ROTI-152336 format. One line per 3 residues: for each residue z, x, y of C-alpha. Coordinates in pm, whole numbers, plus 50000, padded with zeros to 5 digits. Layout:
% residues N
Z/X/Y | ...
//
This chain:
% residues 214
21926/84720/48133 | 21754/84911/48415 | 21676/84579/48583
22040/84478/48583 | 22139/84812/48730 | 21893/84790/49019
22013/84463/49170 | 22033/84478/49548 | 22025/84262/49860
21810/83955/49811 | 21742/84035/49445 | 21833/83816/49147
22160/83871/48963 | 22262/83791/48605 | 22338/83426/48525
22520/83326/48206 | 22463/82970/48087 | 22707/82803/47848
22746/82444/47734 | 22966/82326/48021 | 22956/82624/48255
22725/82850/48450 | 22860/83195/48530 | 22695/83368/48824
22770/83595/49114 | 22879/83392/49419 | 22693/83354/49748
22822/83269/50095 | 22739/82905/50022 | 23021/82911/49764
23290/83009/50012 | 23420/82663/50102 | 23461/82546/49742
23616/82874/49633 | 23860/82888/49928 | 23969/82527/49874
24031/82583/49503 | 24221/82907/49562 | 24437/82744/49830
24514/82449/49600 | 24601/82693/49321 | 24811/82938/49522
25148/82877/49354 | 24981/82850/49013 | 24802/83185/49053
25048/83397/49251 | 25265/83464/48946 | 24969/83633/48771
24790/83809/49059 | 24842/84083/49319 | 24969/83959/49655
24683/83809/49853 | 24592/83970/50188 | 24671/83751/50489
24300/83687/50553 | 24200/83653/50188 | 24049/83305/50215
23854/83359/50538 | 23474/83374/50558 | 23491/83732/50686
23697/83847/50388 | 23467/83656/50152 | 23164/83828/50303
23327/84167/50246 | 23403/84059/49890 | 23037/83976/49830
22924/84310/49968 | 23160/84486/49730 | 23033/84273/49442
22673/84363/49521 | 22754/84734/49528 | 22925/84709/49191
22634/84527/49025 | 22377/84756/49186 | 22571/85063/49065
22641/84917/48719 | 23017/84951/48772 | 23114/84584/48774
22982/84234/48706 | 23174/83960/48892 | 23111/83596/48806
23229/83264/48941 | 23255/82977/48692 | 23065/82662/48790
23051/82329/48608 | 22697/82267/48489 | 22701/81896/48571
22850/81911/48923 | 22818/82271/49043 | 23191/82277/49123
23357/82618/49109 | 23650/82621/48864 | 23744/82989/48832
23623/83346/48805 | 23572/83627/48555 | 23494/83991/48623
23382/84278/48404 | 23504/84574/48610 | 23540/84950/48590
23232/84987/48370 | 23232/85335/48216 | 22920/85479/48060
22866/85809/47880 | 23074/85850/47567 | 23303/85559/47663
23074/85257/47713 | 23361/85026/47807 | 23491/84798/48080
23792/84589/48180 | 23792/84211/48193 | 23993/83998/48434
23983/83623/48494 | 24143/83332/48676 | 24118/82953/48653
24196/82701/48925 | 24507/82490/48867 | 24318/82155/48843
24098/82298/48566 | 24354/82479/48350 | 24388/82408/47977
24047/82246/47942 | 23891/82530/47745 | 23674/82652/48032
23802/83008/48023 | 23762/83037/47647 | 23399/82932/47691
23351/83178/47976 | 23500/83468/47779 | 23264/83397/47489
22968/83415/47730 | 23101/83733/47889 | 23146/83906/47553
22788/83830/47452 | 22673/83968/47787 | 22891/84279/47765
22788/84377/47412 | 22430/84248/47389 | 22299/84293/47742
22513/84569/47892 | 22531/84760/47563 | 22905/84822/47593
23119/84922/47297 | 23464/84815/47417 | 23606/84549/47648
23969/84578/47754 | 24205/84316/47899 | 24569/84311/48006
24817/84031/48063 | 25182/83982/48141 | 25403/83960/47829
25514/83605/47914 | 25162/83474/47980 | 25134/83284/47653
24816/83102/47755 | 24633/83428/47822 | 24762/83590/47503
24637/83294/47300 | 24300/83299/47477 | 24246/83669/47408
24345/83646/47042 | 24112/83351/46989 | 23833/83547/47158
23867/83827/46903 | 24079/84071/47105 | 24342/84283/46931
24679/84375/47079 | 24693/84752/47122 | 25015/84823/47309
25232/84791/47617 | 25164/84959/47951 | 25479/85001/48157
25457/84905/48527 | 25083/84870/48478 | 24988/84650/48774
25157/84535/49093 | 25170/84157/49048 | 25326/83922/49302
25467/84226/49490 | 25634/84379/49182 | 25525/84642/48932
25495/84464/48599 | 25457/84570/48237 | 25141/84442/48070
25026/84389/47715 | 24699/84568/47641 | 24421/84405/47440
24070/84517/47344 | 23768/84396/47156 | 23501/84625/47010
23133/84549/46965 | 23169/84590/46587 | 23478/84368/46556
23429/84049/46352 | 23303/83757/46554 | 23577/83502/46624
23527/83144/46516 | 23282/82990/46759 | 23349/82661/46930
23063/82424/47002 | 23091/82540/47362 | 22959/82890/47305
22700/83071/47516 | 22352/82927/47553 | 22162/83196/47739
22180/83496/47968 | 21908/83516/48228 | 21812/83677/48554
21761/83401/48805 | 21666/83402/49168 | 22013/83374/49316
21988/83527/49663 | 22272/83717/49826 | 22174/83722/50190
22471/83797/50412
//
């Protein structure tokens, strides 16, 4: 795990390979595809996300995003991934393991989004399976937490199928679409029973030479 924690500028970052997807940290070359997908998905995503900054889709904002990502990976505090189709390289969404806590906690939070054209195709279920293997086997975490809005039935179903247990309700937990919203809290522990695996489970986790030159 020391290698993962020492990632810096120009160094390789973790890559998760699944049946249909590759999960990796983005580079500047991914900006155009990401910005197009996010713009196409604005009304689909805004109901589940914080209000976007006015410059959110610009190259300058994306570059700042990448710099933050690199700091998080280097400091072992977060592991952000974009989801790419293996056969075309098209970006379809994102998943982040954030707020990594070590010491006696050994936990993190998981967040995710899928572009509107790619929703309900099972991509996020596949990505979450890969991320759980990475979190427990490679990062050595004990607990992964996730939260979703009470009316987000798709996300609730995804988390339950991925082996997460509902643990409670957090009042006014996050500011979503300019309003403080209650969220359902879910968690999965390393020792929890493995959920039923689909044929689209994880293939491999590797460190590949993905460069992050800004």
